[in-house]
N, C-alpha and C positions, 0 to 999 in steps of 0.2 A: 678839454683836458689840456693841461699845461705842465710846465716843469715845477718841481718842488722848489720853493723859494726860501722857506725857513722851516725849522723844526724846533719845537720847544721841548726841552727835557726837564723833567722834574724828578728829583730824588730826595724824598723827604721834604725838608724846608728849602732845599737848594733848587733853584730854577735858573736855567740858562738857555740861550737860543743859539742855534747854529744857522747861519745864512749860506745860501748857495748862489753862485754866479756862473752864468753860462756864456759861451762865445756866441756873439750875435750871428756870425756868418754860418755856423754849422750846428748850433744847439748843443755842443759838447760841454760837459762840466769843466769849468775853468778853475774854480777855487771855492773853498769854504772858509768861513770866519766864525769866530765865537766858540771854538772848541777849547775849553779850559784845560783838559787833560793833555792834549797834544799841541798846544800852542794856539795862538789866536788866528793864524792864517795858514792855510795849506793850499798848494797848487797841484794841478793834475796835468800831465802831458799826454799827448796822443800822437800816433803815427799818421801817415797820409790817408789810411783807410778808416781812421776814427777809433782805432783800438787804443785803449789806455796803456801807456808805457811806463808810468810810475804813479805811485800813490803814497800817502804819508807813511804807511807801514810796509810798503814793498818798494825796494830800491829800483828794480827794473822788471818789466814783463816783456817777453819776446813772443812774437806772433809769426806764424807761417803764411804762405801764399793763400791759404784757405781761411785766413783770419781766425785760426785756432791758436789759443795760447799754448806755447811749447815749453816755456820755462818761466819761473819767477825767482828773482833774487831777493831773499828775505833779509838781506843785510847780515846781521849777526845771527839770524835764525836759520841759516842754511840756504839751500837751493831746492826747488821743486821742479820736476820734469814731468811732462804729460805725453801720453801716446794715444792715438786715435785709430779706430778701425776704418775700413774702406768706406763706410757710410758716414764717417765724420763724427761718430760717437766716441767720447772719451772712454778708454778702456783701462788705462793704467795711470797711476800717479806715484811718483817716486820722490821721497823727501830725504835729502842728504843733510845731515846735521850732526855735529859733534862726533864724528867717526862712526855714526850709525846710518843705516839706510832703512827707511820705513817705506813700505809699498802697500798700496791698496789698489784693487782693480777687479774687473770682471772680464772673463774671457768667454767670448760668445760660442766657441767650439763646444763647450759642455755647460754653458751658462753657470760657470763656477764663480762665486764671489769669494775673494780671498783678501786677507789683510795679514801682514806679518812684519816683524821687525827683526833685523839681523845686524850683527856687528860686522862691519866691513873693513876693519883695519884702517885703510885709507879711505878716500872717497871714490868708490867704484860704482859706476852706474851699470856696468854690464854684468849682472849676476844672472844666474839661472834658477828657475823655479824647479825644485826637485822634491816632490812630495810635500812635506810640511816645513822644509827648511830652505834657506837662502844659501846658495853656494857661489 
């Protein structure tokens, strides 16, 4: 088993190939080429632990000491924040964008899965779950 080196895409009569390059020292994805929609060349950055810190569609990813993604900067698409339980399972995702806060998560205390969208005026991450509304 090895790394993916190329992927051939076909959409009707249009066929193009995306090539993948990896760092020799640590096998991390270094770049892709041949993507006509997003430009011919894209690079990827990693932190000292090997966590990806940027991607073509994500300005920045931040990670904690447990190598869990804590936030993503989507550039013009807002910011996403993540919370984890004591077992390291992601339990909440909060997306701030255009004055709205969207949240989705599951809380293990009652095994409740919830998703909601609320207007937050400014960009407030500290809201409380109160019944079916965001305050």
